[in-house]
BALOBA-1460 file (C-alpha; in Angstrom, 3 decimals):
// residues 238
<rec num="1" residu="x" x="152.145" y="78.501" z="103.560"/>
<rec num="2" residu="x" x="149.167" y="76.359" z="102.565"/>
<rec num="3" residu="x" x="148.483" y="77.527" z="99.026"/>
<rec num="4" residu="x" x="145.025" y="76.849" z="97.633"/>
<rec num="5" residu="x" x="143.737" y="77.627" z="94.158"/>
<rec num="6" residu="x" x="140.195" y="78.867" z="93.781"/>
<rec num="7" residu="x" x="138.652" y="78.073" z="90.415"/>
<rec num="8" residu="x" x="135.704" y="80.302" z="89.577"/>
<rec num="9" residu="x" x="134.139" y="78.193" z="86.873"/>
<rec num="10" residu="x" x="130.936" y="76.920" z="85.353"/>
<rec num="11" residu="x" x="131.328" y="79.197" z="82.323"/>
<rec num="12" residu="x" x="130.838" y="76.621" z="80.888"/>
<rec num="13" residu="x" x="131.021" y="73.464" z="82.989"/>
<rec num="14" residu="x" x="132.912" y="71.426" z="80.384"/>
<rec num="15" residu="x" x="135.544" y="74.150" z="80.083"/>
<rec num="16" residu="x" x="135.981" y="74.097" z="83.857"/>
<rec num="17" residu="x" x="136.426" y="70.332" z="83.766"/>
<rec num="18" residu="x" x="139.037" y="70.663" z="81.004"/>
<rec num="19" residu="x" x="140.833" y="73.418" z="82.935"/>
<rec num="20" residu="x" x="141.196" y="71.244" z="86.023"/>
<rec num="21" residu="x" x="142.573" y="68.431" z="83.859"/>
<rec num="22" residu="x" x="145.072" y="70.927" z="82.433"/>
<rec num="23" residu="x" x="146.219" y="71.702" z="85.977"/>
<rec num="24" residu="x" x="146.631" y="68.028" z="86.822"/>
<rec num="25" residu="x" x="148.542" y="67.410" z="83.594"/>
<rec num="26" residu="x" x="150.886" y="70.334" z="84.224"/>
<rec num="27" residu="x" x="151.739" y="69.553" z="87.841"/>
<rec num="28" residu="x" x="154.901" y="67.496" z="88.198"/>
<rec num="29" residu="x" x="153.464" y="65.366" z="91.004"/>
<rec num="30" residu="x" x="154.309" y="61.837" z="92.065"/>
<rec num="31" residu="x" x="151.554" y="61.467" z="94.674"/>
<rec num="32" residu="x" x="148.160" y="62.903" z="95.606"/>
<rec num="33" residu="x" x="149.770" y="65.189" z="98.166"/>
<rec num="34" residu="x" x="152.021" y="66.814" z="95.575"/>
<rec num="35" residu="x" x="149.130" y="68.100" z="93.466"/>
<rec num="36" residu="x" x="147.588" y="71.571" z="93.649"/>
<rec num="37" residu="x" x="145.138" y="72.148" z="96.471"/>
<rec num="38" residu="x" x="142.059" y="73.460" z="94.698"/>
<rec num="39" residu="x" x="138.509" y="74.503" z="95.439"/>
<rec num="40" residu="x" x="136.301" y="74.525" z="92.344"/>
<rec num="41" residu="x" x="133.160" y="76.648" z="92.294"/>
<rec num="42" residu="x" x="131.153" y="75.798" z="89.187"/>
<rec num="43" residu="x" x="128.566" y="78.555" z="88.999"/>
<rec num="44" residu="x" x="126.708" y="77.271" z="85.951"/>
<rec num="45" residu="x" x="123.860" y="79.693" z="86.667"/>
<rec num="46" residu="x" x="126.071" y="82.673" z="85.830"/>
<rec num="47" residu="x" x="124.303" y="84.821" z="83.182"/>
<rec num="48" residu="x" x="125.838" y="84.688" z="79.722"/>
<rec num="49" residu="x" x="128.773" y="87.095" z="79.732"/>
<rec num="50" residu="x" x="128.636" y="87.971" z="76.036"/>
<rec num="51" residu="x" x="124.922" y="88.760" z="76.197"/>
<rec num="52" residu="x" x="125.434" y="90.897" z="79.319"/>
<rec num="53" residu="x" x="128.306" y="92.887" z="77.815"/>
<rec num="54" residu="x" x="126.367" y="93.601" z="74.638"/>
<rec num="55" residu="x" x="123.055" y="94.334" z="76.390"/>
<rec num="56" residu="x" x="123.792" y="97.193" z="78.741"/>
<rec num="57" residu="x" x="124.600" y="98.439" z="82.221"/>
<rec num="58" residu="x" x="121.948" y="96.517" z="84.200"/>
<rec num="59" residu="x" x="122.975" y="93.148" z="82.747"/>
<rec num="60" residu="x" x="126.661" y="93.933" z="83.224"/>
<rec num="61" residu="x" x="126.100" y="94.822" z="86.880"/>
<rec num="62" residu="x" x="124.314" y="91.519" z="87.448"/>
<rec num="63" residu="x" x="127.262" y="89.525" z="86.111"/>
<rec num="64" residu="x" x="129.828" y="91.644" z="87.968"/>
<rec num="65" residu="x" x="127.983" y="91.242" z="91.268"/>
<rec num="66" residu="x" x="127.709" y="87.480" z="90.864"/>
<rec num="67" residu="x" x="131.393" y="87.142" z="89.963"/>
<rec num="68" residu="x" x="132.283" y="89.246" z="93.006"/>
<rec num="69" residu="x" x="130.110" y="87.154" z="95.316"/>
<rec num="70" residu="x" x="131.730" y="83.969" z="94.001"/>
<rec num="71" residu="x" x="135.231" y="85.415" z="94.353"/>
<rec num="72" residu="x" x="134.511" y="86.444" z="97.948"/>
<rec num="73" residu="x" x="133.236" y="82.952" z="98.689"/>
<rec num="74" residu="x" x="136.491" y="81.445" z="97.429"/>
<rec num="75" residu="x" x="138.513" y="83.968" z="99.410"/>
<rec num="76" residu="x" x="136.577" y="83.221" z="102.599"/>
<rec num="77" residu="x" x="137.179" y="79.501" z="102.033"/>
<rec num="78" residu="x" x="140.940" y="80.034" z="102.282"/>
<rec num="79" residu="x" x="141.946" y="80.262" z="98.642"/>
<rec num="80" residu="x" x="145.202" y="82.130" z="98.062"/>
<rec num="81" residu="x" x="144.598" y="82.965" z="94.396"/>
<rec num="82" residu="x" x="141.790" y="82.649" z="91.870"/>
<rec num="83" residu="x" x="141.707" y="81.454" z="88.281"/>
<rec num="84" residu="x" x="138.684" y="82.110" z="86.081"/>
<rec num="85" residu="x" x="138.613" y="79.798" z="83.042"/>
<rec num="86" residu="x" x="136.369" y="82.097" z="81.005"/>
<rec num="87" residu="x" x="137.874" y="84.714" z="78.698"/>
<rec num="88" residu="x" x="134.788" y="86.902" z="78.349"/>
<rec num="89" residu="x" x="134.446" y="87.234" z="82.124"/>
<rec num="90" residu="x" x="137.789" y="89.072" z="82.171"/>
<rec num="91" residu="x" x="135.815" y="92.148" z="81.115"/>
<rec num="92" residu="x" x="134.719" y="92.312" z="84.771"/>
<rec num="93" residu="x" x="137.721" y="90.965" z="86.672"/>
<rec num="94" residu="x" x="139.802" y="94.105" z="87.250"/>
<rec num="95" residu="x" x="136.793" y="95.573" z="89.040"/>
<rec num="96" residu="x" x="136.248" y="92.358" z="91.005"/>
<rec num="97" residu="x" x="139.930" y="92.444" z="92.013"/>
<rec num="98" residu="x" x="139.407" y="95.821" z="93.701"/>
<rec num="99" residu="x" x="137.111" y="94.210" z="96.284"/>
<rec num="100" residu="x" x="139.046" y="91.076" z="97.254"/>
<rec num="101" residu="x" x="142.414" y="90.616" z="98.907"/>
<rec num="102" residu="x" x="143.806" y="87.663" z="96.938"/>
<rec num="103" residu="x" x="145.126" y="87.863" z="93.382"/>
<rec num="104" residu="x" x="143.071" y="86.897" z="90.357"/>
<rec num="105" residu="x" x="145.341" y="85.384" z="87.716"/>
<rec num="106" residu="x" x="144.706" y="87.295" z="84.491"/>
<rec num="107" residu="x" x="144.543" y="84.858" z="81.581"/>
<rec num="108" residu="x" x="144.735" y="87.514" z="78.851"/>
<rec num="109" residu="x" x="147.744" y="89.394" z="80.257"/>
<rec num="110" residu="x" x="149.601" y="86.156" z="80.888"/>
<rec num="111" residu="x" x="148.984" y="85.069" z="77.296"/>
<rec num="112" residu="x" x="150.149" y="88.434" z="75.941"/>
<rec num="113" residu="x" x="153.378" y="88.166" z="77.936"/>
<rec num="114" residu="x" x="153.992" y="84.642" z="76.656"/>
<rec num="115" residu="x" x="153.547" y="85.596" z="72.992"/>
<rec num="116" residu="x" x="155.736" y="88.669" z="73.421"/>
<rec num="117" residu="x" x="158.483" y="86.494" z="74.918"/>
<rec num="118" residu="x" x="158.250" y="84.259" z="71.842"/>
<rec num="119" residu="x" x="158.650" y="87.192" z="69.456"/>
<rec num="120" residu="x" x="155.196" y="86.798" z="67.931"/>
<rec num="121" residu="x" x="153.636" y="89.979" z="66.573"/>
<rec num="122" residu="x" x="150.339" y="89.309" z="64.782"/>
<rec num="123" residu="x" x="148.068" y="86.787" z="66.523"/>
<rec num="124" residu="x" x="144.578" y="86.011" z="65.348"/>
<rec num="125" residu="x" x="142.132" y="86.103" z="68.275"/>
<rec num="126" residu="x" x="139.411" y="83.444" z="68.318"/>
<rec num="127" residu="x" x="136.874" y="84.529" z="70.916"/>
<rec num="128" residu="x" x="133.225" y="85.339" z="71.555"/>
<rec num="129" residu="x" x="131.605" y="88.452" z="70.120"/>
<rec num="130" residu="x" x="131.664" y="89.927" z="73.629"/>
<rec num="131" residu="x" x="135.403" y="89.437" z="74.033"/>
<rec num="132" residu="x" x="136.090" y="90.769" z="70.545"/>
<rec num="133" residu="x" x="133.822" y="93.816" z="70.742"/>
<rec num="134" residu="x" x="135.091" y="94.959" z="74.135"/>
<rec num="135" residu="x" x="138.692" y="94.830" z="72.875"/>
<rec num="136" residu="x" x="139.932" y="92.795" z="75.830"/>
<rec num="137" residu="x" x="142.669" y="91.064" z="73.884"/>
<rec num="138" residu="x" x="143.395" y="94.015" z="71.603"/>
<rec num="139" residu="x" x="144.098" y="96.270" z="74.609"/>
<rec num="140" residu="x" x="146.274" y="93.838" z="76.550"/>
<rec num="141" residu="x" x="148.185" y="92.694" z="73.480"/>
<rec num="142" residu="x" x="148.810" y="96.264" z="72.324"/>
<rec num="143" residu="x" x="150.351" y="97.011" z="75.728"/>
<rec num="144" residu="x" x="152.745" y="94.121" z="75.075"/>
<rec num="145" residu="x" x="153.641" y="95.436" z="71.616"/>
<rec num="146" residu="x" x="151.494" y="92.923" z="69.751"/>
<rec num="147" residu="x" x="148.898" y="93.663" z="67.069"/>
<rec num="148" residu="x" x="145.858" y="91.467" z="67.671"/>
<rec num="149" residu="x" x="143.860" y="90.520" z="64.582"/>
<rec num="150" residu="x" x="140.184" y="89.575" z="64.675"/>
<rec num="151" residu="x" x="138.453" y="87.228" z="62.221"/>
<rec num="152" residu="x" x="136.443" y="88.506" z="59.284"/>
<rec num="153" residu="x" x="132.677" y="88.780" z="59.971"/>
<rec num="154" residu="x" x="132.089" y="85.490" z="58.149"/>
<rec num="155" residu="x" x="134.780" y="83.694" z="60.108"/>
<rec num="156" residu="x" x="133.576" y="85.228" z="63.391"/>
<rec num="157" residu="x" x="130.135" y="83.747" z="62.729"/>
<rec num="158" residu="x" x="131.814" y="80.339" z="62.492"/>
<rec num="159" residu="x" x="133.721" y="80.951" z="65.725"/>
<rec num="160" residu="x" x="130.478" y="81.707" z="67.557"/>
<rec num="161" residu="x" x="128.838" y="78.640" z="66.028"/>
<rec num="162" residu="x" x="131.689" y="76.429" z="67.244"/>
<rec num="163" residu="x" x="131.366" y="77.877" z="70.740"/>
<rec num="164" residu="x" x="127.578" y="77.950" z="71.141"/>
<rec num="165" residu="x" x="126.114" y="75.488" z="68.639"/>
<rec num="166" residu="x" x="128.811" y="72.862" z="69.135"/>
<rec num="167" residu="x" x="130.797" y="72.846" z="72.390"/>
<rec num="168" residu="x" x="128.278" y="74.510" z="74.725"/>
<rec num="169" residu="x" x="125.651" y="72.148" z="73.295"/>
<rec num="170" residu="x" x="127.757" y="69.143" z="74.275"/>
<rec num="171" residu="x" x="129.187" y="68.359" z="70.822"/>
<rec num="172" residu="x" x="132.850" y="67.836" z="69.938"/>
<rec num="173" residu="x" x="132.841" y="70.610" z="67.345"/>
<rec num="174" residu="x" x="133.042" y="70.680" z="63.557"/>
<rec num="175" residu="x" x="136.651" y="70.570" z="62.222"/>
<rec num="176" residu="x" x="135.478" y="72.004" z="58.891"/>
<rec num="177" residu="x" x="134.319" y="75.171" z="60.632"/>
<rec num="178" residu="x" x="137.700" y="75.489" z="62.304"/>
<rec num="179" residu="x" x="139.534" y="74.883" z="59.030"/>
<rec num="180" residu="x" x="137.668" y="77.803" z="57.448"/>
<rec num="181" residu="x" x="138.528" y="80.007" z="60.427"/>
<rec num="182" residu="x" x="142.189" y="78.999" z="60.131"/>
<rec num="183" residu="x" x="142.268" y="79.943" z="56.460"/>
<rec num="184" residu="x" x="140.825" y="83.343" z="57.335"/>
<rec num="185" residu="x" x="143.620" y="84.047" z="59.855"/>
<rec num="186" residu="x" x="146.300" y="83.008" z="57.377"/>
<rec num="187" residu="x" x="144.785" y="85.272" z="54.724"/>
<rec num="188" residu="x" x="145.175" y="88.190" z="57.172"/>
<rec num="189" residu="x" x="148.875" y="87.501" z="57.664"/>
<rec num="190" residu="x" x="148.675" y="86.155" z="61.205"/>
<rec num="191" residu="x" x="151.844" y="84.542" z="62.554"/>
<rec num="192" residu="x" x="149.934" y="82.639" z="65.240"/>
<rec num="193" residu="x" x="146.448" y="82.169" z="66.643"/>
<rec num="194" residu="x" x="145.069" y="82.363" z="70.173"/>
<rec num="195" residu="x" x="142.260" y="80.180" z="71.469"/>
<rec num="196" residu="x" x="140.656" y="82.966" z="73.457"/>
<rec num="197" residu="x" x="137.514" y="81.160" z="74.534"/>
<rec num="198" residu="x" x="137.572" y="78.222" z="76.909"/>
<rec num="199" residu="x" x="135.051" y="76.334" z="74.777"/>
<rec num="200" residu="x" x="137.696" y="76.423" z="72.037"/>
<rec num="201" residu="x" x="140.094" y="74.893" z="74.564"/>
<rec num="202" residu="x" x="137.613" y="72.034" z="74.853"/>
<rec num="203" residu="x" x="137.545" y="71.794" z="71.044"/>
<rec num="204" residu="x" x="141.349" y="71.681" z="70.918"/>
<rec num="205" residu="x" x="141.390" y="68.969" z="73.574"/>
<rec num="206" residu="x" x="139.359" y="66.749" z="71.233"/>
<rec num="207" residu="x" x="140.986" y="67.670" z="67.908"/>
<rec num="208" residu="x" x="144.603" y="67.922" z="66.838"/>
<rec num="209" residu="x" x="145.519" y="71.554" z="66.163"/>
<rec num="210" residu="x" x="148.829" y="72.780" z="64.735"/>
<rec num="211" residu="x" x="151.398" y="74.529" z="66.971"/>
<rec num="212" residu="x" x="150.257" y="77.748" z="65.270"/>
<rec num="213" residu="x" x="147.724" y="78.032" z="68.115"/>
<rec num="214" residu="x" x="148.309" y="79.051" z="71.725"/>
<rec num="215" residu="x" x="145.593" y="78.046" z="74.161"/>
<rec num="216" residu="x" x="145.003" y="80.860" z="76.659"/>
<rec num="217" residu="x" x="143.439" y="78.443" z="79.145"/>
<rec num="218" residu="x" x="146.543" y="76.255" z="79.042"/>
<rec num="219" residu="x" x="148.631" y="79.344" z="79.810"/>
<rec num="220" residu="x" x="146.347" y="80.073" z="82.773"/>
<rec num="221" residu="x" x="146.717" y="76.496" z="84.027"/>
<rec num="222" residu="x" x="150.518" y="76.793" z="84.039"/>
<rec num="223" residu="x" x="150.379" y="80.084" z="85.926"/>
<rec num="224" residu="x" x="147.956" y="78.553" z="88.445"/>
<rec num="225" residu="x" x="150.386" y="75.712" z="89.166"/>
<rec num="226" residu="x" x="153.207" y="78.214" z="89.629"/>
<rec num="227" residu="x" x="151.064" y="80.460" z="91.865"/>
<rec num="228" residu="x" x="150.460" y="77.480" z="94.143"/>
<rec num="229" residu="x" x="154.219" y="76.822" z="94.297"/>
<rec num="230" residu="x" x="154.038" y="73.391" z="92.742"/>
<rec num="231" residu="x" x="156.634" y="72.074" z="90.285"/>
<rec num="232" residu="x" x="155.589" y="72.554" z="86.698"/>
<rec num="233" residu="x" x="155.530" y="69.718" z="84.211"/>
<rec num="234" residu="x" x="156.286" y="71.428" z="80.926"/>
<rec num="235" residu="x" x="153.837" y="70.612" z="78.176"/>
<rec num="236" residu="x" x="154.002" y="72.279" z="74.787"/>
<rec num="237" residu="x" x="151.174" y="74.827" z="74.861"/>
<rec num="238" residu="x" x="149.326" y="74.531" z="71.581"/>
């Protein structure tokens, strides 16, 4: 079978670029032909997912419809599975899945299963306000027997600043902001942290973070390689 990964990206563009590099890095390939066949749709015009979730039904429907249209386009182009390197968009993806015939790899569930297999019980979730307030991670992690912890209001403000003021604005990100966030998670007794926003994956790609952190987008990249039946090059997921 000719497996082809569809990447529904552009949320944001730099995160999509980093995700594709993750896939390349995690494919144990010795030639061009041994890499994952991929079709990348970078829909940078997608409305802001956090704003839509927090605004109301009309805005949510607009995002859901656009995600569905993009997913159908990838399906029609011969993709055999879809990866969406945007955590907040997972609010909409179960409903999108109902209308297409190829699987959407679920970044949050895959991350929950990984942490559960490692015996971790109290992860701190670093994500957008939209992801936090909808309980996306809390719900999936609870189903896996894990208690997800969210940052304090002060630390959450710093998380959003890292995402929007730094990475989405084209900056590398302020390590001092992240250090304050890290201290907050430790003060709450977290035994690990999850980078639950793809802009934070971009931040981690530019800054050395301790193995305390698991990058949800890196987990998704590994599952995408496996879904396309390519040999996996094991990289420690930070």
